[in-house]
N, C-alpha and C positions, 0 to 999 in steps of 0.2 A: 393703460390697460393691464390688468393683472395677468401674470403668466401662469399657465397650468404647471403642475408638477412635472409633466413630461417635457415641457419646454425648458424648465429649469434644469432638469436632468441632462438634456441635450447640450445645454450651454455650460455644464460643469459647475452649476450653482447649487446651493443647499435646497433640498426639497424634502417633503414629507413622504416617507416610504409607503405609508398606507393610504395615500390619496387614491380615490376610487378608480380613476383611469388606469393607474399603474397596477392596482390590485386585479383589475379585470384582465389585463394583458398577462399577468403572472398566473392567474387561475387557468387560463387557456393553456399556457406553456406547461404548467405543472401537470395538467391532465395528460398531455402528450408524452412528457418525460416519464410519468408513472407507467404509461402503457409501454413505452420503449424498454423500461427496466424489466418487463416480464417477457420480452422477446428473446429467443435463442440467439446467441452470438452468430450462428451460421445460417440463420434465416435472413440472408443478406438483402433480398428484395424488400421484405417487410421492414427491416431495420432502416433501409435508406428511404423508403416511402415516408416513414415517421420523421426521420432526420430532416428531410426536405420541408416538412411542415413546421419544424421547430426553428431551424436556423435561417438567417437571411439569405445565405449563399453557401453552397458546398460544391466544389469543383469536380471535374471529371476524374473518375477513378480514385476518389477520396472515400474514406470510411471511418465511422465512429463505432467502436465496440461498446455495446451496452453492458452495464448501465452507464448513463451519461446524464449529467445534471446541469441546468442553467436556469436563470430567472426569467429572462425575457425572450431570448432566442433571436429576436429580430436585430440584435446588435452583434451577432456572431457572423463573421465572414471568413470562409475557409477556402483556400486555393485548390489547385489540382494535385492529384497523386499524394495527398496528405493522409496520414494514418494516426488516429487518436485512439489510444489503447483503453483498456478496461477501467471504468470507474473514475473518469475525469469529471471535474466540476468547474464551470465557468460562471462566475457571478458577473453577468454582463450588463450592469447598469450603464456603462459606457461601452463604446465600440471595442470589440475584440477582433483583431485582424491576424489571421494565420496564413502564411504564404504557401507556395508550392513546395512539394517534396519535404514537408515537415514530418518528422517522426516524434510522437509524443508518448512517453511511457505511461504505465498505469498510475492511477491515484494522483495525477497532476491537478493542480488548482490554479486558476487564473482569477484574480480578484481585482475588479475595477472600483467598487464602492469604498469610500472613506467616511468614517464617522467623525464628528467633531471631537477634538481632544478634550475640551472642557465639558464636564458632565452637565452643566446647566443647559447646554444646547441638545442634550440627549434625553434628559429625564422627562420632559413634558410630552414630546413626540419623538418617534424614531426617525431622526433626520440623518441625511447623508448627502454627499456630493460624489461625483464619479470622474475618474480619469482613464483614458483609453489605454489599452495594452496592444502591442504589436510584436509578433514573432516572425522574423524574416525567413525567406525561402531557404531551403536546403539546410535547415537546422535540425538538430537532434536534442530533444528535451528528455532527460532521463526520468525514470520513475520517481514519484513522490516529490516532484519539484513544486514550489510555490512561487508564482509570479505576482508581484504586488502592483497596486494601481500606478499608472503613469509610465510603466517601464516599456522600453523598446529593446528587443533582442535582435541584433543585426543578422545579416545573412551568413549562412555557412558556419554557424556557431554550434558548439556542443556544451550543454549545461549538465553538470554531473548530478547523479541521483541524489535526492534529498536536499538539494540546494534551495535557498530562499533568495530570490532575485529581487533586490530592492532598488537597483540603479541600472541604467542603460548598459548594455553589453555591446561593444563594437563588433563589426563584421570579423569573421574568421578567427573568433576567440574560443578558447576552452576555458570555462569558468566553473568553479565549484565552491561549496561551503555555505555557511550561514553566519553572516551575510555572504552572498555569492561574490567571489572575486576572480578576476581573470588571472590564470596561472601561466598561460602561454598562448601562442598563436598556432593555428593549424599549419603543418608543414609537410614537405615531401616524405619525411621519415615515417609519417603516419601511414601513407600509402605503401611504403616499402615493408612495413611491419606486417600488414595484412597479406601482402604478396608472399611473405615467408611462411605463412600459415596455409597456403594453397597446396593441396596434395595432388600432384600430377600423376594420378594412377587411375585409369579408367575402370579397373577391377574393383575399386572401393566406392561404395555408394554413400549417399548422404548420411545414413544412419551410422555407418562406420566413422565417417568424418566427424559427425557430431560427438560421438562417444570418445573420440581420441583427440579432441581439441583442435581439429582443423576447421578451416572456413568451409561452410556449406551454404546451400540456397535454402532460405526459409520457405520458399515456395515449392520446394521439391514435393512431389505428390505423396510419397511415403511419409514424409515428415508432416505434411498437412493433414493426412488422414489420422495420424496418431493424435495430433492436437484436437481434431474434430471429435474423435471418439472420447478423449479424456474430458473435454468440455461438456460433452453430453452426459457422461457419468457424474461429473461434478454438479451439473444442473439438477440431476435426480437427487443427489445427496442433499443439496440445498433445500429441497422440498420436504425432507424429513425433519421432524421436530428434533431439536437438540436434546430433549428429554428422552428420546428413543435411543438410549446409549448403545444397548447391545445390537439393535437393528442397524444402527449406523456403523458400528464396528464390523459387523458381518458383511455389510455391503462394501465398505472400504477395502476389506481384505480381498474382494473379488477383482480389484483393479489397480491397487498400488503394489509396489515391489515388495514392501515388507511393513507389517503392522503388528508389533508385539503386544503381549497381554497388557491391558490397561491403557493403551494408547488411544487418543481421541482427537478429533478435529471438530470445532464448532463452526456452524454456518452463520452467515454467508462466508464462502471460501472460494478461491479461484486458483486453478492450476492448469497447466497445459500439457504436461507429460507424466501420466500416471506411473509409468515404469521407471521414473527417476525420483521416487520418494521412498525413503526408509525411515520408520519411526520405532525407537526402542521402547522398552518396558516403561509404562506409566508416563510417557511423554504426551504433552498436551499443547494443542494449537488453538488459540482463542479466536474470537470473531474477526472477520474482515481481513484475514491473512491472504496475501497474494504470492503465488510461486510461479515465476517464469523459470521453471526448472528444466531448461534445455539440457543442462548437465545434471548429474546426480545431486540431490540434497539428502544428506544423512543426518538424522537427529538421534543422538544416543539415548541412554536410559535417563528417566527423570528430568527431561528437558521441558522447561516451561516457556512457552512463547505467548507474549501478551497480544492484545488486540491490535489490528492494523499494522502488523509486522510484514515487511516485504522481503522476499528472497529473490534476487536477480542474478541468475547464472549466465543469461544471454548477454553478449557484448556485440554492439554494432561497430562497424569501422568508423574511425574519426573522419576519414576522407569521404566527402559527400557523394562523389561519383560511385565509389564502391558501395556505400550504404544504399544508394538508389538502385543497385542491382539486387537488393535483398540478400546480400551476403551477411552472414552472422557466424560467430563462433561462441563457444561456451566453456566455462570453467566451473568445477564442482564446488559445493559448499559443504563443510563438515562441522557439525556442532556436537562436541563430545558430552559425556555424561554430566548430569547435575548442573547444567547451565540454565540461567534465567535470563531471557531476553525481554526487556521492557517494551511496553506498548509503543507503536509507531516507529520502531527501529527499522533500519534498512540494512540488509546484509548483501554485499556484492560478491560476484563470482570469484572463485579462487581463494576464498577466506576459510581458515580453520579457527574455530573458537574452542579453546582448550577446556579441560575438565574444571568444573566448579566455578567458572567465570560468571560474571554478571555484566550484561550490556544495558546501559541506562536507557530510559525512555527517550525516544526521538534520536538516538545515536545513529550515525551512518558509518558502518564498519567497512573500511576499505582495505585493511591489512589484518594479518593473523592476530589473534588475541591469546596471550599466554595463559596457561592454567592458573587458577586462583587469583584472577585479576579482575578489577572493576574498571570498565571503560565507559566514557561518556563523551558527548559532543559530536560535532560535525566539522571535519572528520573525527571519528572516535579516537580518543587518546586515553592513556592510562591515568586513572584518578588515584588509585592505590592498589596494593596487593591485599588479598584476604589473608589475615595473619592468625597466629596462635591466640592473640587477644580476642579476636572475633569468636573463636571456638570456646574460649573461657566464658565470654559473655553469654554464649548460647547455653553452656552447661549451667551457669548461674540462673538464667531465666527458666531453664528446665527444672532445676531444683526448687525454685520458688513456686513454680506451677504445681509441682508434686506436693509441696508443703500446703499450698492453698487447697488442693483437692483433698489432702489428708485431714486438714482442719475442718473442712466442710463436712467430711464424712463423720469425724468425731463429734462435731456439733449436732449433726442430725441424729446420731445414735441414741443419746439420752432422751431427746425429744420424742423420738419414735417410741421408745420404751414408755415414756410418760403417757403418750397418746394411747398406747395399747393398755396400760394400767387403768387409765380413766375409762376406756371403752369397756374393759372387764368389769369395773365397778358398776358402770351404768347397766350392763347386761345382768349382773347379779341382782341389782335392785329391781329390775324388771321381773326377774324370776321370782 
């Protein structure tokens, strides 16, 4: 008996992606996912009513922040008290299992499908096979993490932002990088560090603690209301066309801390604390930027931020029990003048990027970047310094361009004169 594509998929065998049964399931899911993407983050009842129609299981007190994307939905199983942040994507051709008390940052991707390595198996039909992914309970998956097919992440793990997880991660591990590697085990010192950031002063509220780098509750009402208001303003901004430049600037100035002349943000854009963003003269943020700016993000003059760049100032505790109390602290990010940040880079809290620096596409910046430096990789490392030779090359190219423009001008002048002379002759003949 011939097996259907769905049966082949369930057994981890090669199947045709566009077989009709699979297409019908995906069409239904895509419709619901598209509807979810248009719902406000804080319309929680409507969000969850759609999520329950999309995924196979989502446990008590769990939440998914829209937009969220998946292919089938009926392969996604989510435990209790789990929080999946903005713009995550699960390609769930095989089963995706996420445990209890899992915290997943923005822009995370879980991929279960695998395409054949040899092109002959791909060119006639879009074929694939799929391997399940499991994320154990009490784990924290940082923003922009990619989890590849067949991976199991153990319980009580921490996966650093921007990591690409290609192999299983044992329980109680802290793992980072591309490819993701275990750097150490969770230990008692992690709990002690957070205890050292607790301010035992009842006169200081959560806003004071947030501003000054102390631990505070992310569920504090005042903090929650700031996030709610900011997300509302950003949703309005995202409805304005990117071509409405002046209108967008005028609106941004009503709710961000500082927006200097010529500064601009393209939509879609996501931010949680409007009062924690400053942008200098002619600074530009491109599409799909995410700012978890619990602490201040300062961009200097002439800063260029590529598409899909993430700024993460918020830091959760390593210790799972502290994390599950919704404790958080934050460190500011400073980007000085004339910096270029390539697309899909990730910038972590506490980092300063010096003047004239360049951050390569896809880099994960975990430490300060010195001025006039090019950094690349995950974690970002110095590739080289920007030198006098770079300046000389720029001046040479500038001179060449001026010569080209001058020669084009000189070339056009006589031809223009000839044209005018001929036109004059024709007119005189007509007269």
